[in-house]
C-alpha positions in Angstrom: 68.9 109.3 93.2 70.2 111.0 90.0 70.9 109.2 86.8 74.5 110.0 86.8 75.0 108.1 90.0 73.2 105.0 88.6 75.3 105.3 85.4 78.7 105.5 87.2 77.5 102.5 89.5 76.6 100.4 86.5 79.8 101.4 84.9 81.8 100.3 88.0 79.8 96.9 88.1 80.7 96.3 84.4 84.3 97.0 85.0 84.4 94.6 88.0 82.6 91.9 85.9 85.0 92.3 83.1 88.0 92.0 85.3 86.5 89.0 87.0 85.9 87.3 83.7 89.5 88.1 82.6 90.8 86.6 85.8 88.9 83.4 85.6 90.0 83.2 81.7 93.7 83.4 82.9 93.6 81.6 86.1 92.8 78.0 85.2 95.9 77.5 83.0 98.0 78.8 86.0 96.3 76.6 88.5 96.5 73.4 86.4 100.3 73.7 86.1 
């Protein structure tokens, strides 16, 4: 496995975690209304 594949996979995981954290940061106010 090359390092570029690992790097791209880590970047993809980071982007997914960021989007999930943003979703959970914005979702509770919408669900509480």
